[in-house]
N, C-alpha and C positions, 0 to 999 in steps of 0.2 A: 610693392611691400606688400600686396596682400598674400602673393606666396611666401611673402619671410616669414609673416602673422602666422602660416597655414603652417607650413614645415616648424618651424617654433612650439607651434599647437602637436604636435603629430611627432617629438622629441621630446616634448613634457611628457607623450602617454607614453610612451613608446620605457621612458625612465621611470614610472607608473606602473606600468605592467611587468617591467622586468623585477621592481623593487620587490610588488605583490607576491612573484613568482619566485625569488628566493625568503620571502617570509612564508610562507608555505614551502615549499622544499628542504629548509634548518629548521624548523617551527620547533624540534627536538629540539636540541640544541638550547633555544629562544625562556623553553616552558622548561628545560629540567639543568640546574645548575650542581653537579655532583662532585665538582674540586670548585675552593674558593680564590679567585685570586690573588693569586703572590702564594698560594701551598701547595703541596702534594698530594693529590689522592690518596698517599696511604696513613692513617688511624694517626694522630698526634697519643698519643697515649691506651694500652687499654683499662679494663674496669682493677686491670690490678695495684693500677698506679692511685686509687683509689682505695686497694683498700675491700675490692669487692672480692668474693665468694661467687665463676664461672666461668660458662664453656660455653665451649664455640661450637658450632649447631651447623653444618651444610644442609643445606635443601635442595632439591631439586626442584622445580617452578614445573607447573604442566607442562610447558614447550618445550623442557628438554636445559636448562638457565640453573650454570650451578648460582647457588649466592650462600653468604655468609652471615650467620646472625648471631647474637651474645644469650643468652640464657643466663641473668644475673640471680642469683635465688639468697631473700633477704637471709632464711636464716634454716637450717636444716629439721626446725620443726616448726618450719612458718607453714597455715592451712589459713593465711590470708589470697583475698583475691591475686590472682597476675596479671599483669599490667597489660597489654600489647601493644608497647607505640608505635608511633608511626609518626619519624620525624616532619620535617620544614622541609622545605625546597635544596638547598645551597649549604652546602658538605656533607660528614658524616657522620656514623650514629654517633665516633667519637669526641663529637662536639662539641653531644646533649650531653655528653657521664654524667658533674656534675649536679643538670636538673634531677636525671634517674638518682646518682646517692642518696637527694635529699628527698624527692619520691619514694623512694622504700626505707627510710627513716623515716617520714613525718606520718605516711599510710599502712606501714607494716606492712611491703606486702615485696611475692617479686614480677621484674619485671623482662621482656621479651623484647629484645631490641633486633630487629632485622635490617639491614643492606641491600637497595632495591635494586636493582638491575644496574649496573653502571656505577654504582655508589660502592665507594670500600672499597672491599677481596671481594664483590660479587661479579660477575660473568654481565652478558651484555650487552645492547643500548636502553636506556629508560623510555618508555613508552604507557600511557595507559589501559592497554592489554594489558604490558608482561606486565607492568607493576599490579594492577588485578589478581594476577596469576600470583605472583611473588604474593603475595596479601595472604591471599588464601593458602601457600602452600606456610606457612609459619602459621596462621590459624591449624590447620588441621594438624603440624604434631605439634601445637601444646595439648589439640585434644587427644592427640594419643599417649601425655608424658602420665607415666604413675604415679609420679612424686608429686604431681599440682590436683588440688579441686577445681575441677574442670566442668564444673558446675557452676565456677565462680570467677571465667573470663571474659574481662573489660578492657574496651578498645578505646584507647588513648590516643586520640590524633590532633595536631598543629596544623596549623595555615595546610598546607601539601594536603597534609598525614591524616587532616578533619575530612579530604574528600574521599584520601586510600579508605579513611577508616570506615564512613557510610556506607562504601560500595560492598563493602566487606561484611556490619552490620542487616545492611535488607538483603545480604544472599548469604548469611546463615543464618535463621532465628532463633535457631535451637541453643547454639554455638556459642552467642555472643551474648551473656548478660548483662552488660549494659555499653552504652558509649556516651565518650566525652569528648567535646572540642574545643579547641582552643582559634582563635584567631582565623578564622576557614573563613572565602571565600565562598561567592555563589558560584561562580562558577570561571573556568581558565578564560569561555571568552567575553562576561565581563569582565576580568582583568586584564586581557587584550587594550582594550579600549583606557585603561586609567592608565595603564604604562605609557603603549602610545597611540596619544589619544584621534590619530589619524586614522587608527582602524576601527572606531569605529561608523565610519561611514561603509563596512565590508564586512563585517564579524561582530555580534553582537547576543548576550544570552536575553535569557527573558524577561531582566529588566531593560535590552537597550530599545529603542527606536527606528536602530536606525534597519538599511533594507537587506541586512546579515548575507550578502553574495554571495562572500565565503565561507560561510559555518558550515557548506559539508567535503571544505576539502579540512577541515581543521582533526588532528587525528588523535588530541586529545583536551576537550572538552570540560571534560573534571567537571558535569552539569550537578554540583553536590543540592542546588534545590528545588530541581528534579527526585534525586534521592530520597535526599532526607526527612524529604514527604511518608515517604515508604517504610523507612527504619520505623519496628512495631517497639522495639525495648525502648526500654530508660535511659533519655539525653541528656545531659549533660553542656549545654555553656556556658562558655569563659569568655568574657569580652573585654579584653583592652580597647576604650574611648580615645585613646592618646593613637588607635595603632596608625602608622606612618607610610603605609603599603598597603593593606586591607583595609577596607572606610569598617571602619564598624558599625555603616546599616547595614552589614554585608550579613555579620550573626544574626543582627535585630531580628532579619528577612528571615533568613533560616528559619527561624525558631520560631517566629508565625507560620510560617508555612509544616514544620512538625507536628506543632500545635493542633492547627485542624481535625489529624487523625491518630496522635497520640496525646493522650494528656497525661503519661506521665517523661513530665519534662521541665525542665529547671533552669534559667537563664539568670545568672551573677554576671554585672558588670566590674568593670574594677576604673574608676578615676584618670589614676597614669598612668596604666600599664602599655606598653607600647606593645608592637611584635613581637618584639622576638624575651621578652623584657619581662613581660603582665607576673607570672611565678615567682620572679620574684620584688618588681611593688609592690603584690596584691600583699604580701606576705603572710599572718600565720591568718587573711582571710580568704585566701586563699587557696590553703591546703582546709582551712575548715568548713569551706564547701563543699572539695572535695569527696572527705568524711563522710562531713552531711548524707549525699548524694549516693553514697557509698552504703551505710548504714541504714539508710531506706530500701535501698533495692537490692541490698543483700548482708539485710538483720542477720541469720542461721550464719556469716562466718564467724562469729565475734565465738558462738557453742559449739564450732561442727572444732574453732582451735583448741578454744579448750578441751572437747572429747581428745580430739586427736595425740594429747600433749598430759590425758592420764592414761591414753591405751602406752603413750612411747613410757611413761615412768610401768607399769604393771610391767611389760615387758623385760626391762631394765632390771623388774623386783625379782626377778624368776628366772633371769637369766644368772644373777649375780646372789 
């Protein structure tokens, strides 16, 4: 009997080790979901379907990966902010077009939508290091454009996109005017313990009390809680209190961390907001919160807009 129990213990241990090894080896496939189940990787629609004026922009990341993106212009004379939008994990940028259409309508802004590597028409395979390169390539492109106000580039990131945006804002205090985070997690390490509870014994972020034995092998930790405290730009936190994926407590922890070093932070919660629909369930209050934030931290946008329109009018008169 003792021999049998010993063999069983060894067998169970072997299965556990093999399972953990598989998790480590396949972790990117667990973290990133470029294709929604049952759907093709290709874009189901383009901005043209929603009558949005856009251009395809192809970029090269620092490591040479070719990336696809859309620059969607509000209007030829728009001198409002340009929102650099980083999407949630699953699917591609085309699945966010209805949100972007409404954003442009309500905020009078341009929007730049980046396909992370391995998503949509972008090449490569997703990883934290790679996506950080991708985000930097997108920002560098915007900073060099002559047809936007490069002093008013605002990052908007939802969920995974918030983690991406926080890193980019931290690394580029001179290029990013403000940061908006919606339903973003404290870290992938903390989320691993939520999605796969048994991992709490092996992996954990700053909120975990576990032994964290495998933290060193996690290639995409996305430790937003550590990053957000170093962001110097104004930050708006938008939290859906019915978020079924990322516990709303994560957003509150991010805010609490940020305000320790940054007085220009605002936190707005939405009682009925879920992970993906806060922008819908929040209604007018959602958009007002963003507009007030932009008005406060980019108040000169309207005056620049008026000045720009005046210049256009003068040029037309001179030419006509």
